[in-house]
DSSP file (Angstrom, degrees, kcal/mol; ACC not computed):
  #  RESIDUE AA STRUCTURE BP1 BP2  ACC     N-H-->O    O-->H-N    N-H-->O    O-->H-N    TCO  KAPPA ALPHA  PHI   PSI    X-CA   Y-CA   Z-CA
    1    1 A M     >        0   0    0      0, 0.0     4,-1.2     0, 0.0     5,-0.1   0.000 360.0 360.0 360.0 -44.7  -45.0   38.8  -14.3
    2    2 A M  H  >  +     0   0    0      1,-0.2     4,-3.0     2,-0.2     3,-0.3   0.883 360.0  55.4 -63.1 -37.9  -42.8   38.2  -17.3
    3    3 A Q  H  > S+     0   0    0      1,-0.2     4,-2.1     2,-0.2    -1,-0.2   0.895 105.3  51.9 -61.4 -39.5  -39.7   38.1  -15.0
    4    4 A A  H  4 S+     0   0    0      1,-0.2    -1,-0.2     2,-0.2    -2,-0.2   0.790 115.7  41.6 -68.4 -27.4  -41.4   35.3  -12.9
    5    5 A L  H  X S+     0   0    0     -4,-1.2     4,-1.1    -3,-0.3    -2,-0.2   0.854 114.8  48.2 -87.0 -38.9  -42.0   33.3  -16.1
    6    6 A I  H  X S+     0   0    0     -4,-3.0     4,-2.9     1,-0.2     5,-0.3   0.875 101.9  63.9 -72.6 -38.7  -38.7   33.9  -17.9
    7    7 A G  H  X S+     0   0    0     -4,-2.1     4,-2.4    -5,-0.3     5,-0.2   0.922 105.2  42.8 -55.0 -52.0  -36.5   33.1  -14.9
    8    8 A P  H  > S+     0   0    0      0, 0.0     4,-2.5     0, 0.0    -1,-0.2   0.865 114.2  52.3 -64.6 -34.4  -37.5   29.4  -14.5
    9    9 A I  H  X S+     0   0    0     -4,-1.1     4,-2.8     2,-0.2     5,-0.3   0.933 110.6  47.3 -66.3 -44.1  -37.3   28.9  -18.3
   10   10 A V  H  X S+     0   0    0     -4,-2.9     4,-3.0     1,-0.2     5,-0.2   0.922 113.4  48.7 -62.0 -43.4  -33.8   30.3  -18.4
   11   11 A N  H  X S+     0   0    0     -4,-2.4     4,-2.6    -5,-0.3    -1,-0.2   0.901 111.8  49.6 -62.4 -40.9  -32.8   28.1  -15.5
   12   12 A L  H  X S+     0   0    0     -4,-2.5     4,-2.1     2,-0.2    -2,-0.2   0.939 114.9  42.6 -63.7 -47.8  -34.3   25.1  -17.2
   13   13 A V  H  X S+     0   0    0     -4,-2.8     4,-2.7     2,-0.2     5,-0.2   0.918 115.0  50.7 -65.2 -43.7  -32.5   25.7  -20.5
   14   14 A G  H  X S+     0   0    0     -4,-3.0     4,-2.2    -5,-0.3    -2,-0.2   0.910 110.7  48.8 -61.2 -42.1  -29.3   26.6  -18.7
   15   15 A G  H  X S+     0   0    0     -4,-2.6     4,-2.3    -5,-0.2    -1,-0.2   0.892 111.1  50.6 -64.0 -39.8  -29.5   23.4  -16.6
   16   16 A H  H  X S+     0   0    0     -4,-2.1     4,-2.4     2,-0.2    -2,-0.2   0.932 111.2  47.6 -63.5 -46.3  -30.1   21.3  -19.8
   17   17 A L  H  X S+     0   0    0     -4,-2.7     4,-2.3     1,-0.2    -1,-0.2   0.882 111.3  51.6 -63.8 -37.7  -27.2   22.9  -21.6
   18   18 A Q  H  X S+     0   0    0     -4,-2.2     4,-2.3    -5,-0.2    -1,-0.2   0.918 110.0  48.6 -65.6 -42.2  -24.9   22.3  -18.6
   19   19 A R  H  X S+     0   0    0     -4,-2.3     4,-2.4     2,-0.2    -2,-0.2   0.898 110.9  50.9 -64.3 -39.5  -26.0   18.6  -18.4
   20   20 A K  H  X S+     0   0    0     -4,-2.4     4,-2.5     2,-0.2    -1,-0.2   0.908 110.4  49.4 -63.6 -40.9  -25.3   18.2  -22.1
   21   21 A A  H  X S+     0   0    0     -4,-2.3     4,-2.2     1,-0.2    -2,-0.2   0.907 111.7  48.5 -64.5 -41.2  -21.9   19.7  -21.7
   22   22 A E  H  X S+     0   0    0     -4,-2.3     4,-2.4     2,-0.2    -2,-0.2   0.881 110.7  51.4 -65.7 -38.0  -21.1   17.4  -18.8
   23   23 A E  H  X S+     0   0    0     -4,-2.4     4,-2.4     2,-0.2    -2,-0.2   0.929 110.4  48.0 -64.4 -45.2  -22.3   14.4  -20.8
   24   24 A K  H  X S+     0   0    0     -4,-2.5     4,-2.4     1,-0.2    -2,-0.2   0.891 111.5  51.1 -62.7 -38.6  -20.1   15.3  -23.8
   25   25 A K  H  X S+     0   0    0     -4,-2.2     4,-2.5     2,-0.2    -1,-0.2   0.911 110.0  49.2 -64.4 -42.1  -17.1   15.8  -21.4
   26   26 A A  H  X S+     0   0    0     -4,-2.4     4,-2.3     2,-0.2    -2,-0.2   0.910 111.5  48.8 -64.2 -42.4  -17.8   12.3  -19.8
   27   27 A V  H  X S+     0   0    0     -4,-2.4     4,-2.2     2,-0.2    -2,-0.2   0.925 111.9  49.6 -62.2 -44.3  -18.0   10.7  -23.2
   28   28 A H  H  X S+     0   0    0     -4,-2.4     4,-2.4     1,-0.2    -2,-0.2   0.915 110.1  50.4 -61.0 -43.4  -14.7   12.4  -24.3
   29   29 A E  H  X S+     0   0    0     -4,-2.5     4,-2.1     1,-0.2    -1,-0.2   0.892 109.5  51.1 -63.8 -39.1  -13.0   11.3  -21.1
   30   30 A R  H  X S+     0   0    0     -4,-2.3     4,-2.2     2,-0.2    -1,-0.2   0.903 110.5  49.5 -64.2 -40.0  -14.1    7.7  -21.6
   31   31 A K  H  X S+     0   0    0     -4,-2.2     4,-2.5     1,-0.2    -2,-0.2   0.903 109.9  50.8 -64.6 -40.5  -12.7    7.8  -25.2
   32   32 A M  H  X S+     0   0    0     -4,-2.4     4,-2.3     2,-0.2    -1,-0.2   0.889 109.5  50.3 -65.9 -38.2   -9.4    9.2  -24.0
   33   33 A V  H  X S+     0   0    0     -4,-2.1     4,-2.5     2,-0.2    -1,-0.2   0.917 110.9  49.7 -63.7 -42.8   -9.1    6.4  -21.4
   34   34 A A  H  X S+     0   0    0     -4,-2.2     4,-2.3     2,-0.2    -2,-0.2   0.907 110.9  49.2 -63.1 -42.1   -9.8    3.8  -24.1
   35   35 A I  H  X S+     0   0    0     -4,-2.5     4,-2.4     1,-0.2    -1,-0.2   0.917 111.5  49.6 -63.2 -42.7   -7.2    5.3  -26.4
   36   36 A Q  H  X S+     0   0    0     -4,-2.3     4,-2.5     2,-0.2    -2,-0.2   0.897 109.8  50.8 -63.7 -40.7   -4.7    5.3  -23.5
   37   37 A Q  H  X S+     0   0    0     -4,-2.5     4,-2.4     2,-0.2    -1,-0.2   0.902 110.5  49.6 -64.1 -40.5   -5.4    1.7  -22.7
   38   38 A D  H  X S+     0   0    0     -4,-2.3     4,-2.5     2,-0.2    -2,-0.2   0.919 111.1  49.4 -63.1 -42.7   -4.9    0.8  -26.4
   39   39 A A  H  X S+     0   0    0     -4,-2.4     4,-2.3     1,-0.2    -2,-0.2   0.903 110.4  50.6 -63.7 -40.4   -1.6    2.7  -26.4
   40   40 A N  H  X S+     0   0    0     -4,-2.5     4,-2.5     2,-0.2    -1,-0.2   0.916 110.1  50.1 -62.7 -42.4   -0.5    0.9  -23.3
   41   41 A W  H  X S+     0   0    0     -4,-2.4     4,-2.7     1,-0.2    -2,-0.2   0.919 110.4  50.2 -62.0 -43.4   -1.4   -2.5  -24.8
   42   42 A E  H  X S+     0   0    0     -4,-2.5     4,-2.5     1,-0.2    -1,-0.2   0.900 111.1  49.0 -62.2 -40.6    0.6   -1.6  -27.9
   43   43 A N  H  X S+     0   0    0     -4,-2.3     4,-2.5     2,-0.2    -2,-0.2   0.911 111.6  48.6 -65.4 -42.4    3.6   -0.6  -25.8
   44   44 A I  H  X S+     0   0    0     -4,-2.5     4,-2.5     2,-0.2     5,-0.2   0.929 112.5  49.1 -62.3 -44.4    3.5   -3.8  -23.8
   45   45 A H  H  X S+     0   0    0     -4,-2.7     4,-2.6     1,-0.2    -2,-0.2   0.921 111.1  49.6 -61.2 -44.1    3.2   -5.9  -27.0
   46   46 A A  H  X S+     0   0    0     -4,-2.5     4,-1.1     1,-0.2    -1,-0.2   0.908 111.7  48.3 -63.1 -41.9    6.1   -4.1  -28.5
   47   47 A N  H  < S+     0   0    0     -4,-2.5     4,-0.4     1,-0.2     3,-0.3   0.909 114.2  46.2 -65.0 -41.6    8.3   -4.6  -25.4
   48   48 A N  H >< S+     0   0    0     -4,-2.5     3,-1.2     1,-0.2    -2,-0.2   0.876 108.3  56.4 -68.1 -36.7    7.4   -8.3  -25.3
   49   49 A A  H >< S+     0   0    0     -4,-2.6     3,-1.5     1,-0.3    -1,-0.2   0.768  92.7  70.4 -67.5 -24.5    8.0   -8.7  -29.0
   50   50 A A  T 3< S+     0   0    0     -4,-1.1    -1,-0.3    -3,-0.3    -2,-0.2   0.790 106.6  37.8 -63.1 -26.2   11.5   -7.4  -28.6
   51   51 A N  T <  S+     0   0    0     -3,-1.2     2,-0.3    -4,-0.4    -1,-0.3   0.093 105.6  87.3-110.6  21.7   12.5  -10.7  -26.8
   52   52 A S    <   -     0   0    0     -3,-1.5     4,-0.2     1,-0.1     3,-0.2  -0.914  56.1-158.1-127.3 148.8   10.4  -13.1  -28.8
   53   53 A W  S  > S+     0   0    0     -2,-0.3     4,-2.9     1,-0.1     5,-0.2   0.325  71.5 102.1 -98.4   4.6   10.9  -15.1  -32.0
   54   54 A K  H  > S+     0   0    0      1,-0.2     4,-2.3     2,-0.2     5,-0.2   0.910  81.0  46.9 -58.8 -45.9    7.2  -15.4  -32.6
   55   55 A D  H  > S+     0   0    0      1,-0.2     4,-2.2     2,-0.2    -1,-0.2   0.923 114.5  47.1 -62.4 -44.0    7.0  -12.7  -35.3
   56   56 A E  H  > S+     0   0    0     -4,-0.2     4,-2.7     2,-0.2     5,-0.2   0.893 109.4  55.1 -65.1 -38.8   10.0  -14.2  -37.1
   57   57 A W  H  X S+     0   0    0     -4,-2.9     4,-2.9     1,-0.2    -2,-0.2   0.940 110.6  43.9 -59.4 -48.9    8.6  -17.7  -36.8
   58   58 A F  H  X S+     0   0    0     -4,-2.3     4,-2.6     2,-0.2    -1,-0.2   0.879 112.2  53.5 -65.9 -36.9    5.3  -16.6  -38.5
   59   59 A T  H  X S+     0   0    0     -4,-2.2     4,-1.2    -5,-0.2    -2,-0.2   0.936 113.5  42.3 -62.4 -45.6    7.2  -14.6  -41.2
   60   60 A I  H  X S+     0   0    0     -4,-2.7     4,-1.7     2,-0.2     3,-0.3   0.935 113.7  52.8 -64.8 -46.0    9.3  -17.6  -42.0
   61   61 A L  H  < S+     0   0    0     -4,-2.9    -2,-0.2     1,-0.2    -1,-0.2   0.903 113.1  42.8 -57.9 -43.9    6.3  -20.0  -41.9
   62   62 A F  H  X S+     0   0    0     -4,-2.6     4,-0.6     1,-0.2    -1,-0.2   0.697 111.4  56.3 -78.3 -17.8    4.3  -17.8  -44.3
   63   63 A S  H  X S+     0   0    0     -4,-1.2     4,-2.5    -3,-0.3     5,-0.2   0.773  90.6  73.9 -81.4 -26.8    7.3  -17.3  -46.6
   64   64 A V  H  X S+     0   0    0     -4,-1.7     4,-2.9     1,-0.2     5,-0.2   0.927  97.3  44.6 -57.1 -51.3    8.0  -21.0  -47.2
   65   65 A P  H  > S+     0   0    0      0, 0.0     4,-1.6     0, 0.0    -1,-0.2   0.877 112.4  54.2 -62.6 -33.7    5.0  -21.6  -49.5
   66   66 A C  H  < S+     0   0    0     -4,-0.6     4,-0.3     2,-0.2    -2,-0.2   0.927 113.2  41.3 -63.5 -44.3    5.8  -18.4  -51.4
   67   67 A V  H >< S+     0   0    0     -4,-2.5     3,-1.7     1,-0.2    -1,-0.2   0.925 113.2  52.8 -69.1 -44.8    9.4  -19.5  -52.0
   68   68 A L  H >< S+     0   0    0     -4,-2.9     3,-2.0     1,-0.3     6,-0.3   0.776  94.6  71.5 -63.7 -25.4    8.4  -23.1  -52.8
   69   69 A A  T 3< S+     0   0    0     -4,-1.6    -1,-0.3     1,-0.3    -2,-0.2   0.702  89.2  62.7 -64.4 -17.8    5.9  -21.9  -55.4
   70   70 A F  T <  S+     0   0    0     -3,-1.7    -1,-0.3    -4,-0.3    -2,-0.2   0.482  90.4  74.7 -85.4  -2.5    8.9  -20.9  -57.6
   71   71 A F  S X> S-     0   0    0     -3,-2.0     3,-2.5    -4,-0.1     4,-0.9  -0.925  74.4-152.6-110.6 106.8   10.0  -24.6  -57.8
   72   72 A P  G >4 S+     0   0    0      0, 0.0     3,-0.6     0, 0.0    -1,-0.1   0.803  93.8  56.5 -51.9 -35.0    7.7  -26.4  -60.2
   73   73 A S  G 34 S+     0   0    0      1,-0.2     4,-0.3     2,-0.1    -4,-0.1   0.728 108.7  48.3 -70.7 -18.4    8.2  -29.8  -58.5
   74   74 A M  G <> S+     0   0    0     -3,-2.5     4,-2.5    -6,-0.3     3,-0.3   0.590  85.6  87.8 -96.0 -12.4    7.1  -28.3  -55.2
   75   75 A V  H <X S+     0   0    0     -4,-0.9     4,-2.9    -3,-0.6     5,-0.2   0.905  87.8  51.3 -56.5 -44.7    3.9  -26.6  -56.4
   76   76 A P  H  > S+     0   0    0      0, 0.0     4,-2.4     0, 0.0    -1,-0.2   0.883 110.4  50.1 -61.0 -34.6    1.8  -29.8  -55.8
   77   77 A V  H  > S+     0   0    0     -3,-0.3     4,-2.1    -4,-0.3    -2,-0.2   0.925 112.1  47.0 -66.8 -44.0    3.1  -30.0  -52.3
   78   78 A V  H  X S+     0   0    0     -4,-2.5     4,-2.2     2,-0.2    -1,-0.2   0.936 114.0  47.5 -62.4 -46.4    2.3  -26.3  -51.6
   79   79 A M  H  X S+     0   0    0     -4,-2.9     4,-2.4     1,-0.2    -2,-0.2   0.893 110.8  51.5 -63.9 -40.1   -1.2  -26.7  -53.1
   80   80 A A  H  X S+     0   0    0     -4,-2.4     4,-2.3    -5,-0.2    -1,-0.2   0.882 108.4  52.8 -64.1 -36.5   -1.8  -29.9  -51.1
   81   81 A G  H  X S+     0   0    0     -4,-2.1     4,-2.4     2,-0.2    -2,-0.2   0.914 110.1  46.9 -64.0 -42.9   -0.8  -28.1  -48.0
   82   82 A F  H  X S+     0   0    0     -4,-2.2     4,-2.4     2,-0.2    -2,-0.2   0.880 111.2  51.6 -67.8 -36.3   -3.3  -25.3  -48.7
   83   83 A E  H  X S+     0   0    0     -4,-2.4     4,-1.3     2,-0.2    -2,-0.2   0.903 110.0  49.7 -64.8 -39.7   -6.0  -27.8  -49.4
   84   84 A A  H  < S+     0   0    0     -4,-2.3     4,-0.3     2,-0.2     3,-0.3   0.919 111.7  48.1 -64.8 -42.6   -5.3  -29.5  -46.1
   85   85 A L  H >< S+     0   0    0     -4,-2.4     3,-1.4     1,-0.2    -2,-0.2   0.888 107.5  56.2 -63.5 -38.1   -5.4  -26.2  -44.3
   86   86 A N  H 3< S+     0   0    0     -4,-2.4    -1,-0.2     1,-0.3    -2,-0.2   0.819 104.9  53.3 -63.2 -30.0   -8.7  -25.4  -46.0
   87   87 A G  T 3< S+     0   0    0     -4,-1.3    -1,-0.3    -3,-0.3    -2,-0.2   0.484  85.7 110.5 -84.0  -2.4  -10.2  -28.6  -44.7
   88   88 A M  S <  S-     0   0    0     -3,-1.4    -3,-0.0    -4,-0.3     5,-0.0  -0.333  83.1 -87.9 -69.6 154.5   -9.3  -27.8  -41.1
   89   89 A P     >  -     0   0    0      0, 0.0     4,-2.1     0, 0.0     3,-0.5  -0.270  33.9-118.4 -61.0 150.1  -12.1  -27.0  -38.6
   90   90 A E  H  > S+     0   0    0      1,-0.2     4,-2.4     2,-0.2     5,-0.2   0.856 113.8  57.5 -59.2 -36.6  -13.1  -23.3  -38.5
   91   91 A W  H  > S+     0   0    0      2,-0.2     4,-2.4     1,-0.2    -1,-0.2   0.884 106.4  49.4 -64.0 -36.1  -12.2  -23.1  -34.8
   92   92 A Y  H  > S+     0   0    0     -3,-0.5     4,-2.5     2,-0.2    -2,-0.2   0.934 111.5  47.7 -67.4 -45.2   -8.6  -24.1  -35.7
   93   93 A K  H  X S+     0   0    0     -4,-2.1     4,-2.4     1,-0.2    -2,-0.2   0.871 111.5  52.6 -63.3 -34.9   -8.4  -21.6  -38.5
   94   94 A G  H  X S+     0   0    0     -4,-2.4     4,-2.4    -5,-0.2    -2,-0.2   0.923 109.9  46.8 -64.9 -44.6   -9.7  -19.0  -36.1
   95   95 A F  H  X S+     0   0    0     -4,-2.4     4,-2.3     2,-0.2    -2,-0.2   0.889 112.1  51.2 -65.3 -38.3   -7.1  -19.8  -33.4
   96   96 A L  H  X S+     0   0    0     -4,-2.5     4,-2.2     2,-0.2    -2,-0.2   0.927 111.3  47.7 -63.5 -44.2   -4.4  -19.7  -36.1
   97   97 A G  H  X S+     0   0    0     -4,-2.4     4,-2.7     1,-0.2    -2,-0.2   0.892 111.3  51.0 -62.8 -39.2   -5.6  -16.3  -37.3
   98   98 A A  H  X S+     0   0    0     -4,-2.4     4,-2.7     2,-0.2    -1,-0.2   0.889 108.9  51.5 -65.6 -38.7   -5.8  -15.0  -33.7
   99   99 A A  H  X S+     0   0    0     -4,-2.3     4,-2.1     2,-0.2    -2,-0.2   0.910 112.3  45.8 -64.7 -41.6   -2.2  -16.2  -33.1
  100  100 A V  H  X S+     0   0    0     -4,-2.2     4,-2.6     2,-0.2     6,-0.3   0.928 113.2  49.9 -66.1 -44.5   -1.0  -14.4  -36.1
  101  101 A A  H  X>S+     0   0    0     -4,-2.7     5,-1.7     1,-0.2     4,-1.4   0.906 112.2  47.6 -61.1 -41.9   -2.9  -11.3  -35.2
  102  102 A A  H  <5S+     0   0    0     -4,-2.7    -1,-0.2     3,-0.2    -2,-0.2   0.880 112.0  50.9 -66.8 -37.0   -1.5  -11.3  -31.7
  103  103 A S  H  <5S+     0   0    0     -4,-2.1    -2,-0.2     1,-0.2    -1,-0.2   0.929 121.2  30.9 -66.5 -45.6    2.0  -11.8  -33.0
  104  104 A F  H  <5S-     0   0    0     -4,-2.6    -1,-0.2    -5,-0.1    -2,-0.2   0.501 106.3-120.3 -94.1  -4.4    1.9   -8.9  -35.5
  105  105 A G  T  <5 +     0   0    0     -4,-1.4     2,-1.2    -5,-0.2    -3,-0.2   0.833  55.1 157.2  71.6  31.0   -0.4   -6.8  -33.5
  106  106 A L    > < +     0   0    0     -5,-1.7     3,-1.3    -6,-0.3     4,-0.3  -0.714  13.3 173.1 -93.8  90.1   -3.0   -6.7  -36.2
  107  107 A R  T >  S+     0   0    0     -2,-1.2     3,-0.7     1,-0.3     4,-0.2   0.807  76.2  57.5 -67.6 -28.3   -6.2   -5.8  -34.4
  108  108 A G  T >> S+     0   0    0      1,-0.2     3,-1.1    -3,-0.2     4,-0.6   0.492  78.1  92.4 -82.3  -1.3   -8.2   -5.5  -37.6
  109  109 A L  H X> S+     0   0    0     -3,-1.3     3,-0.9     1,-0.3     4,-0.6   0.818  76.8  64.3 -62.3 -29.9   -7.4   -9.0  -38.8
  110  110 A A  H <4 S+     0   0    0     -3,-0.7     3,-0.3    -4,-0.3    -1,-0.3   0.827 105.7  44.2 -62.8 -30.8  -10.6  -10.3  -37.2
  111  111 A N  H <4 S+     0   0    0     -3,-1.1     3,-0.4    -4,-0.2    -1,-0.3   0.532  90.6  88.8 -89.3  -7.2  -12.6   -8.1  -39.6
  112  112 A W  H << S+     0   0    0     -3,-0.9    -1,-0.2    -4,-0.6    -2,-0.2   0.894  86.0  49.9 -59.6 -43.1  -10.5   -9.0  -42.7
  113  113 A K     <        0   0    0     -4,-0.6    -1,-0.2     1,-0.3    -2,-0.1   0.784 360.0 360.0 -69.7 -27.3  -12.6  -12.1  -43.6
  114  114 A K              0   0    0     -3,-0.4    -1,-0.3    -4,-0.3    -2,-0.2   0.488 360.0 360.0 -72.5 360.0  -15.8  -10.1  -43.3
């Protein structure tokens, strides 16, 4: 009688544990695919960046106000430029930030403002 009761319970528990193991394996495989896709995207970006001046353009563009700030006569021009940028629509600033993030490969830039 005990054998008849224990057998189905063991099968039930064994089946549950097997399903949990399969679920964990599936989750792990999905994570590995996502990591591989991210790595592929990074490699494609790096290969494309090798033939592009976009990164250098943004580096120069962002360096200009920094350099001009050391010339007292240019400080008002730099400040006026930042005030003008501050008054730009949010969508424009978002697109500019996205362009910079895409150029430098900074995926976390979107969360920076938060």
